[in-house]
C-alpha positions in Angstrom: -5.9 29.7 0.0 -9.1 27.7 0.4 -12.0 30.1 -0.2 -15.5 30.2 1.5 -17.0 28.1 -1.3 -14.7 25.2 -0.3 -15.6 25.6 3.3 -19.2 25.1 2.2 -18.3 21.7 0.7 -17.2 20.3 4.0 -19.9 18.2 5.5 -19.5 17.1 9.1 -22.0 14.8 10.8 -22.4 12.7 13.9 -23.3 9.1 13.1 -24.6 6.9 15.9 -23.7 3.3 15.3 -21.6 0.6 17.0 -17.9 1.1 16.3 -16.1 -1.7 14.7 -14.1 -2.6 17.8 -17.4 -3.5 19.6 -18.7 -5.8 16.8 -18.5 -9.6 17.4 -16.3 -10.3 14.4 -13.7 -8.5 12.2 -11.4 -9.5 9.4 -8.2 -7.8 8.2 -5.6 -8.8 5.7 -2.1 -7.5 4.7 -0.2 -8.6 1.6 3.4 -8.1 2.6 6.3 -6.5 0.8 7.1 -9.6 -1.3 3.6 -10.6 -2.2 3.3 -10.4 -6.0 0.6 -7.7 -5.8 2.8 -5.6 -3.4 5.8 -6.1 -5.6 3.8 -4.7 -8.5 2.7 -1.8 -6.3 6.3 -1.1 -5.2 7.8 -1.1 -8.6 5.1 1.1 -10.0 5.5 3.6 -7.2 9.3 3.5 -7.7 8.9 4.3 -11.4 6.6 7.2 -10.6 9.1 8.6 -8.2 12.0 8.4 -10.6 10.0 9.9 -13.5 8.8 12.7 -11.3 12.4 13.5 -10.1 13.6 13.5 -13.7 10.8 15.8 -14.9 11.3 18.1 -12.0 15.0 18.3 -12.5 14.8 18.7 -16.3 11.7 20.8 -16.8 11.0 22.3 -13.5 7.7 20.5 -13.0 6.3 17.0 -12.8 4.8 16.1 -16.1 1.9 13.8 -16.8 2.4 10.1 -16.1 0.4 7.2 -14.7 2.3 3.9 -14.6 -0.2 2.0 -12.6 -1.0 -0.8 -15.0 2.0 -3.0 -14.2 1.6 -6.8 -14.4 3.8 -9.6 -13.1 3.5 -13.0 -14.8 4.9 -15.7 -12.6 7.8 -17.8 -13.7 8.6 -21.4 -12.9 10.9 -22.7 -10.2 12.1 -26.0 -8.7 12.8 -25.5 -5.0 14.9 -28.2 -3.3 16.6 -28.8 0.0 20.1 -27.2 -0.2 19.1 -24.9 -3.0 16.9 -25.3 -6.1 16.7 -23.4 -9.3 14.5 -21.0 -11.2 13.5 -22.7 -14.4 11.8 -19.7 -16.1 12.1 -16.1 -15.0 9.1 -14.1 -14.0 8.0 -11.5 -16.5 7.3 -7.9 -15.4 5.4 -5.8 -17.8 5.6 -2.0 -17.2 2.5 -0.3 -18.6 0.6 3.0 -18.4 1.2 6.4 -19.8 4.0 9.0 -19.4 5.1 12.2 -21.2 7.8 11.0 -23.5 8.3 14.2 -25.7 8.7 17.8 -24.6 8.9 20.3 -27.4 10.4 17.7 -29.8 12.9 16.5 -27.2 12.5 12.8 -26.3 12.3 11.8 -22.7 14.0 8.5 -21.9 10.9 7.0 -20.2 11.8 3.4 -20.9 15.3 3.8 -19.6 14.2 5.5 -16.4 11.4 3.1 -15.8 13.4 -0.1 -16.3 16.3 1.2 -14.2 13.8 2.2 -11.4 12.2 -1.3 -11.5 15.6 -3.1 -11.3 16.8 -0.9 -8.5 13.6 -1.4 -6.5 13.9 -5.2 -6.8 17.6 -5.2 -6.0 17.2 -3.1 -2.9 14.2 -4.9 -1.4 14.5 -8.6 -2.2 17.8 -10.0 -1.1 17.4 -13.6 -2.5 16.4 -12.4 -6.0 18.9 -12.2 -8.7 17.4 -9.5 -11.0 19.5 -10.6 -14.0 18.6 -14.2 -13.8 15.2 -14.4 -12.1 13.1 -11.7 -13.8 12.6 -10.2 -17.3 11.4 -6.6 -17.5 9.5 -5.3 -20.5 8.4 -1.7 -20.9 5.1 -1.0 -22.7 4.6 2.5 -21.3 3.0 4.7 -23.9 2.8 8.4 -24.4 0.5 10.5 -22.2 -3.0 11.5 -23.3 -3.0 14.9 -25.0 -6.1 15.9 -23.2 -4.8 15.0 -19.8 -1.4 16.4 -20.5 -3.1 19.8 -21.1 -4.1 19.9 -17.5 -0.5 20.4 -16.7 0.4 22.6 -19.6 -2.2 25.2 -18.6 -0.1 25.8 -15.6 -3.0 24.9 -13.3 -3.1 22.0 -10.8 -6.4 20.4 -11.9 -7.8 17.0 -11.0 -7.2 14.6 -13.9 -10.0 12.3 -12.8 -13.4 12.3 -11.0 -12.5 10.0 -8.1 -13.2 9.0 -4.5 -10.8 9.0 -1.5 -11.7 7.2 1.7 -10.0 7.1 5.1 -10.6 6.4 8.7 -9.2 6.5 12.2 -8.2 5.0 14.5 -7.0 1.5 13.7 -8.5 -1.3 15.7 -6.3 -3.7 17.6 -6.7 -6.3 14.9 -5.7 -3.8 12.1 -2.6 -2.7 14.1 -1.6 -6.3 14.8 -1.9 -7.4 11.2 0.0 -4.4 9.8 2.8 -4.3 12.4 3.3 -8.1 12.4 4.2 -8.2 8.7 6.4 -5.1 9.0 8.1 -6.7 12.0 8.8 -9.8 9.9 10.1 -8.0 6.9 12.0 -5.1 8.7 13.5 -6.9 11.8 12.9 -10.6 11.8 14.5 -11.3 8.5 17.8 -9.9 9.8 18.0 -12.7 12.4 16.5 -15.3 10.1 18.2 -14.9 6.6 16.2 -18.0 5.5 13.0 -16.0 5.8 11.8 -14.7 2.4 10.0 -11.4 1.9 6.7 -12.9 0.5 4.7 -12.8 3.7 0.9 -12.5 4.1 -1.0 -12.0 7.3 -4.7 -12.7 7.7 -6.3 -11.7 10.9 -9.7 -12.8 12.3 -11.2 -11.5 15.5 -14.0 -13.2 17.3 -15.1 -11.2 20.3 -12.0 -10.8 22.4 -9.8 -13.3 20.5 -7.5 -12.7 17.5 -6.4 -15.5 15.2 -3.5 -14.8 12.8 -2.7 -17.0 9.9 0.7 -16.1 8.5 2.1 -17.4 5.2 5.9 -16.9 4.8 8.1 -18.1 2.1 11.3 -19.7 3.3 14.4 -20.0 1.1 15.5 -23.6 0.3 19.2 -23.2 0.2 19.4 -22.6 4.0 18.1 -26.1 4.8 19.5 -29.6 4.4 16.1 -31.1 4.9 12.7 -30.9 6.7 14.1 -31.1 10.2 16.0 -27.8 9.8 13.0 -26.1 8.1 10.6 -27.1 10.8 13.0 -26.0 13.5 13.4 -22.6 11.9 9.7 -22.3 11.4 9.0 -23.0 15.1 11.5 -20.3 16.1 10.0 -17.8 13.7 6.5 -18.6 14.9 7.6 -18.0 18.5 9.0 -14.6 17.6 5.8 -13.7 15.8 3.7 -14.7 18.8 5.8 -12.7 21.2 5.7 -9.6 19.0 2.0 -9.7 18.1 1.0 -10.3 21.7 2.8 -7.2 22.8 0.5 -5.1 20.6 -2.8 -6.1 22.2 -4.5 -7.2 25.4 -6.8 -9.5 23.4 -6.2 -13.2 23.4 -4.1 -14.1 20.4 -3.1 -17.3 18.5 -0.8 -17.5 15.5 -0.5 -20.2 12.9 2.4 -20.2 10.4 2.4 -21.9 6.9 -0.7 -24.0 7.6 -0.5 -25.7 4.2 2.7 -27.6 5.2 2.2 -31.3 5.2 5.3 -33.1 6.5 3.9 -36.5 6.0 3.6 -35.9 2.3 6.7 -33.8 1.9 4.9 -30.4 1.5 6.7 -27.4 2.8 6.6 -23.7 1.9 10.1 -23.4 0.5 11.2 -21.2 -2.5 14.3 -20.4 -4.4 14.0 -16.6 -4.1 11.7 -16.1 -1.1 9.0 -14.9 -3.5 6.1 -16.8 -4.8 6.2 -15.0 -8.1 9.0 -17.3 -9.0 6.5 -20.0 -9.7 2.7 -19.7 -10.3 1.7 -16.6 -8.4 1.0 -13.5 -10.6 0.7 -9.9 -9.4 -0.9 -6.6 -10.5 -1.0 -3.1 -9.2 -4.1 -2.2 -7.1 -5.1 -5.8 -6.2 -3.6 -5.7 -2.8 -3.5 -3.3 0.2 -5.2 0.1 0.3 -3.1 3.2 1.0 -3.0 2.4 4.7 -1.4 -0.9 4.0 -4.4 -3.1 4.8 -7.3 -4.8 3.2 -10.3 -4.1 5.5 -13.7 -5.6 4.4 -15.4 -4.2 7.5 -14.5 -0.6 6.5 -15.5 1.5 3.6 -12.7 1.3 1.0 -11.8 2.9 -2.3 -10.8 0.4 -5.1 -8.4 2.9 -6.5 -5.0 1.6 -7.5 -2.8 4.4 -6.0 0.7 3.1 -6.7 2.2 4.5 -9.9 -0.2 7.4 -10.3 1.3 10.8 -10.6 1.6 12.7 -7.3 0.5 16.1 -8.6 -3.0 15.8 -10.1 -4.2 12.2 -9.7 -6.8 12.5 -7.0 -7.2 8.8 -6.8 -3.8 8.8 -5.2 -3.9 12.2 -3.4 -7.4 12.0 -1.9 -7.0 8.5 -0.5 -3.8 9.6 1.3 -5.4 12.9 2.4 -8.6 11.2 3.7 -6.6 9.0 6.1 -4.5 12.0 7.2 -7.6 14.1 7.9 -9.3 11.3 9.8 -6.2 10.7 12.0 -5.7 14.4 12.7 -9.4 14.8 13.5 -9.2 11.9 15.9 -6.3 13.4 17.6 -8.3 16.7 18.1 -11.2 14.8 19.6 -9.3 12.4 21.8 -11.4 10.0 23.7 -14.7 11.6 22.6 -14.5 9.9 19.2 -14.8 6.2 18.7 -14.3 6.3 15.0 -13.9 9.0 12.2 -14.5 8.3 8.5 -13.6 10.7 5.7 -14.8 10.5 2.1 -13.7 12.9 -0.6 -14.8 13.3 -4.2 -13.0 15.2 -6.9 -14.2 16.6 -10.3 -12.0 16.3 -13.3 -10.7 19.6 -14.6 -11.3 21.4 -11.3 -8.6 22.4 -8.8 -7.5 19.5 -6.6 -7.8 21.8 -3.6 -11.5 22.2 -4.3 -13.3 18.8 -4.0 -17.0 18.4 -4.7 -17.4 17.3 -1.1 -15.4 16.3 2.0 -17.7 14.2 4.2 -16.6 13.7 7.8 -18.5 11.1 9.8 -17.9 11.0 13.5 -19.0 8.0 15.6 -19.0 9.3 19.2 -18.1 7.5 22.3 -21.1 7.0 24.5 -22.1 10.3 26.2 -19.7 12.5 24.2 -20.7 15.8 22.8 -19.0 15.8 19.4 -20.7 18.8 17.8 -18.4 21.1 19.8 -15.5 19.9 17.6 -17.2 20.6 14.3 -15.6 24.0 13.9 -12.1 22.8 14.6 -12.5 19.9 12.2 -13.8 22.1 9.5 -10.7 24.3 9.9 -8.5 21.2 9.8 -10.0 20.0 6.6 -9.6 23.5 5.0 -5.9 23.5 6.2 -5.2 20.1 4.7 -6.8 21.0 1.4 -4.4 24.0 1.2 -1.5 21.6 1.8 -2.6 19.0 -0.8 -0.1 20.5 -3.3 2.7 19.8 -0.9 2.0 16.0 -0.8 4.1 15.6 -4.0 7.3 16.3 -2.1 6.5 13.6 0.5 5.9 11.1 -2.3 9.1 12.1 -4.0 11.1 11.6 -0.8 9.4 8.2 -0.3 7.8 9.3 3.0 4.3 8.2 2.0 3.5 4.5 1.5 0.5 3.7 -0.7 0.5 -0.1 -0.1 
């Protein structure tokens, strides 16, 4: 239960300022599933999940680990019409800390981690030959004795002093950018097997107009030459325009692979559908925040959430929880709230259900009386803090995305 002292740490205030949707400009970015930074995030999170499942199955609890220092060093490739080749595989360095010994019994951390990485790559990137196109190296070290003790005491204590930030609702631009990339990687690639997974969407809004710039890696072996590539590109572009336009009433324009230069023979083709095959490195935490977006017009945490343990690492838990609280508070207030921002701060060594502060800022719609919602929102925050321990099960089941 959350006691009265925790209730006293919940600060709710009305903030009168122009909501983002009313500003003249806005910028939003999403690095898609196959972007090297997102690949790093995905692998790290997969490793954390598999380690957590092993610890839970073997020892009855999730032991200390943070495998969020993963690095991808790009390889070299030679794309070519009809099918090129990978000249040098990309290197993936697994790094971080994990409990690798329990009462003198070794834990197969390297085996679990490498297998999780290979499985993630195999299941998500259909044009990648894991055996031929990547090399995986595990440099995961033993967990810190001091931080491991936070688990061994039998208490769920924060293992860092960290900040979580969330907001609601999404603007039209944020929703368009997020859903466009998901549409391309979840649905469009089924109809266009030549479409790779390395997709990035940059959105710019000027007043009532949205401009999307999409970069999408195509796979060379599906094309005999430029004519087929350009025809496929035009079809994909039409699909993106139709889908993105269905998400907003704002005017919208989409550009795809704007660096293509047919006169000079420059086209965005790859061997694997991933730019990490040649020249584009990746690292955990350099891409999307836990809501899947990069939003310079919003407050953001710089926390690398992927790969951190789902039990005590507040840098992961609080960022997810802040977005959840903001969304639920927005649902309580309905049309009276223009925006809601939530900021949370932990203190290392203290229970994760007892943050130093949970700050809720409400930007009201014009004429709305938001103070009448303060009590309900305070109860909501207290309820969500009680449930913070349950988040680990959602992480283990893959129901929470952190990138």
